[in-house]
C-alpha positions in Angstrom: -16.2 -43.7 -52.9 -19.1 -43.9 -50.6 -21.4 -46.7 -51.1 -25.0 -46.4 -50.1 -26.6 -49.6 -49.0 -30.5 -49.9 -49.3 -30.9 -51.8 -46.1 -32.1 -51.6 -42.5 -30.7 -49.7 -39.6 -31.9 -50.7 -36.2 -32.2 -48.3 -34.1 -32.4 -45.7 -36.9 -30.4 -42.5 -37.0 -33.2 -40.2 -36.1 -33.9 -42.6 -33.2 -30.4 -42.1 -31.9 -30.3 -38.4 -32.3 -33.6 -37.7 -30.6 -32.6 -38.1 -27.1 -28.9 -36.9 -27.7 -30.1 -33.4 -29.4 -31.8 -31.6 -26.6 -28.9 -32.0 -24.3 -26.6 -30.0 -26.8 -25.9 -26.4 -25.7 -26.8 -24.9 -29.1 -30.3 -26.7 -29.1 -33.3 -24.2 -28.9 -36.3 -26.6 -29.0 -38.8 -26.7 -31.8 -39.9 -23.1 -31.3 -36.9 -21.8 -29.7 -38.2 -22.3 -26.2 -37.3 -25.0 -23.5 -37.0 -28.5 -24.8 -40.1 -30.6 -24.6 -40.0 -34.2 -23.9 -40.5 -36.7 -26.8 -38.3 -34.7 -29.4 -39.6 -35.6 -32.8 -37.5 -35.3 -35.7 -37.3 -35.6 -39.5 -34.6 -35.6 -42.0 -34.8 -32.6 -44.3 -31.4 -32.5 -46.0 -27.7 -33.1 -45.8 -24.7 -34.6 -47.7 -21.9 -37.1 -47.3 -18.0 -36.9 -47.5 -15.8 -39.5 -48.4 -13.4 -41.2 -46.3 -10.2 -41.8 -48.7 -9.6 -45.1 -46.6 -13.2 -46.2 -47.1 -13.5 -47.1 -43.2 -15.5 -44.2 -41.9 -18.9 -43.1 -43.0 -19.3 -39.3 -42.8 -22.6 -37.5 -43.0 -23.8 -34.1 -42.5 -27.5 -34.5 -41.5 -30.0 -31.8 -41.2 -32.6 -32.9 -38.8 -35.7 -30.8 -38.1 -37.3 -30.7 -34.9 -41.2 -30.7 -35.4 -42.1 -31.3 -31.7 -44.1 -28.4 -31.7 -44.3 -24.7 -32.6 -42.2 -23.5 -35.3 -39.8 -26.1 -36.8 -36.3 -26.0 -36.1 -33.5 -27.2 -38.5 -30.3 -28.6 -37.0 -26.9 -29.4 -38.6 -25.8 -32.9 -37.3 -22.4 -34.1 -38.3 -22.2 -37.7 -37.8 -19.5 -40.5 -38.4 -20.1 -44.2 -38.4 -17.5 -46.8 -37.4 -17.1 -50.5 -37.2 -15.1 -50.2 -34.1 -15.1 -47.6 -31.2 -12.8 -44.3 -31.8 -10.2 -44.4 -29.1 -10.5 -41.7 -26.8 -14.0 -40.4 -27.9 -16.3 -42.0 -25.6 -17.9 -38.8 -24.6 -18.6 -38.2 -28.4 -20.5 -41.4 -28.9 -24.2 -40.8 -29.7 -25.2 -44.6 -29.8 -24.7 -47.9 -31.4 -26.8 -49.4 -34.2 -26.9 -52.6 -36.4 -26.6 -52.1 -40.2 -28.2 -54.8 -42.4 -25.0 -55.2 -44.5 -22.1 -53.9 -42.4 -23.1 -55.2 -39.0 -22.5 -53.3 -35.7 -21.9 -49.6 -36.0 -20.8 -46.9 -33.6 -22.3 -43.6 -34.3 -20.4 -40.5 -33.3 -20.8 -36.8 -33.1 -18.6 -36.2 -35.9 -17.1 -32.9 -34.8 -14.7 -35.0 -32.7 -14.0 -37.4 -35.4 -10.4 -36.6 -37.1 -11.6 -38.3 -40.3 -14.6 -36.0 -40.6 -12.4 -33.0 -39.5 -9.9 -33.4 -42.3 -12.3 -34.2 -44.7 -14.4 -31.0 -44.1 -11.3 -29.0 -44.2 -10.5 -30.7 -47.4 -13.9 -29.7 -48.9 -13.2 -26.0 -47.8 -9.8 -26.1 -49.5 -11.6 -27.2 -52.8 -9.8 -30.4 -52.7 -12.7 -32.8 -52.4 -16.5 -32.7 -53.4 -19.6 -33.2 -51.3 -21.5 -36.2 -52.2 -25.2 -36.9 -52.4 -26.9 -38.2 -49.2 -28.7 -41.1 -50.5 -27.0 -41.7 -53.8 -23.7 -43.5 -54.1 -20.7 -42.0 -56.0 -22.6 -39.0 -57.1 -21.3 -35.4 -56.4 -24.0 -32.9 -54.9 -23.7 -29.7 -56.8 -26.1 -27.9 -54.1 -23.1 -27.9 -51.7 -20.9 -24.8 -52.4 -17.6 -24.2 -50.7 -16.2 -20.7 -51.2 -12.7 -20.0 -50.7 -11.6 -16.2 -50.1 -7.8 -16.7 -49.8 -5.2 -19.3 -49.8 -6.3 -22.6 -49.1 -5.4 -24.1 -45.8 -2.7 -26.9 -46.2 -3.3 -30.5 -46.2 -1.3 -30.6 -42.9 -4.0 -28.6 -41.1 -5.6 -30.2 -38.3 -8.1 -29.7 -35.6 -6.7 -29.3 -32.1 -9.9 -28.4 -30.1 -13.8 -28.6 -30.2 -16.0 -26.3 -28.3 -19.8 -26.1 -28.0 -21.8 -23.1 -27.3 -25.3 -21.4 -27.9 -24.2 -20.2 -31.3 -22.8 -23.3 -32.6 -19.5 -25.5 -32.4 -16.3 -24.1 -32.9 -13.1 -26.2 -34.1 -9.7 -24.7 -33.5 -7.6 -25.2 -36.6 -3.8 -25.1 -36.6 -1.2 -25.2 -39.5 2.4 -25.1 -39.9 2.0 -22.1 -42.3 -0.5 -19.8 -40.8 -1.9 -18.4 -37.3 -4.9 -20.5 -36.0 -8.1 -20.4 -37.6 -11.7 -21.0 -36.3 -13.9 -23.1 -38.3 -17.5 -22.3 -36.8 -20.4 -25.0 -37.6 -23.8 -23.4 -37.7 -26.1 -25.8 -35.7 -29.4 -23.9 -35.9 -29.9 -23.5 -39.8 -31.7 -20.5 -41.1 -32.4 -19.6 -44.9 -30.1 -17.1 -46.3 -27.9 -16.8 -43.3 -24.6 -15.4 -44.0 -21.2 -15.2 -42.3 -21.2 -13.3 -39.0 -19.6 -9.8 -39.1 -16.2 -9.4 -37.8 -12.9 -11.2 -39.2 -13.2 -11.7 -42.9 -13.8 -15.4 -43.7 -11.2 -17.5 -45.5 -13.7 -20.0 -46.6 -17.4 -20.7 -46.1 -19.9 -23.4 -47.0 -23.5 -23.3 -47.9 -26.0 -25.9 -48.8 -29.6 -26.5 -49.1 -32.4 -28.5 -47.2 -36.1 -28.6 -47.3 -37.7 -25.6 -45.3 -40.8 -27.5 -44.5 -43.4 -25.9 -46.7 -44.6 -27.8 -49.7 -41.1 -29.3 -50.2 -39.5 -26.0 -50.3 -35.8 -26.2 -50.8 -33.7 -23.1 -49.0 -30.2 -22.3 -48.8 -28.0 -21.1 -45.9 -24.7 -21.2 -44.3 -23.5 -24.3 -42.8 -19.9 -23.5 -42.0 -17.3 -20.5 -42.0 -13.7 -20.5 -41.5 -11.9 -17.3 -40.2 -9.0 -16.2 -38.3 -9.0 -17.2 -34.6 -9.8 -14.2 -32.3 -6.7 -12.8 -30.5 
């Protein structure tokens, strides 16, 4: 069960993400052009997943770049840990002080095995997404859709690859050929799964589109058979 503490975080999440975001291969800048210095971000949506062990915080944040031009909405999966994740030094976004939990290590969650496992569980309909800012409350706006047999609990991510179109996680299981779990990093309203292999599962959710608090919905992730 996730516990949301009303306390301080120094530096804040957006402060940590702002210098990290423009260095990612899928970053397009606020207006789709060359990244500008002084990236300015606002949080416009997201949700949480629960770690069954209660040790790792898991958040899928929508961070909107408003530095200039047309705002761009980015999906940023994060994990929060009380100790460093062994072998994941390259995935460390930064460190922060939590007013209740103390020192926290903040990671690009695509490399964190706890986030990987719980995202696969969500897509297999074995768990529920939780509200981003309210503890122990499912978020009904986060919608997984399963279009075939669910991947077994033994499914595991074996590789992570970032590119201009997003992040691909290679998923292997004892029962099926490999799958690719594609995370959409630049979110667009009403975006659907790309053409090609039929998706085994997909995830849609809402965020604030930026105009008069308008809520919009789009694709966050899609699971499909690996090519080749």
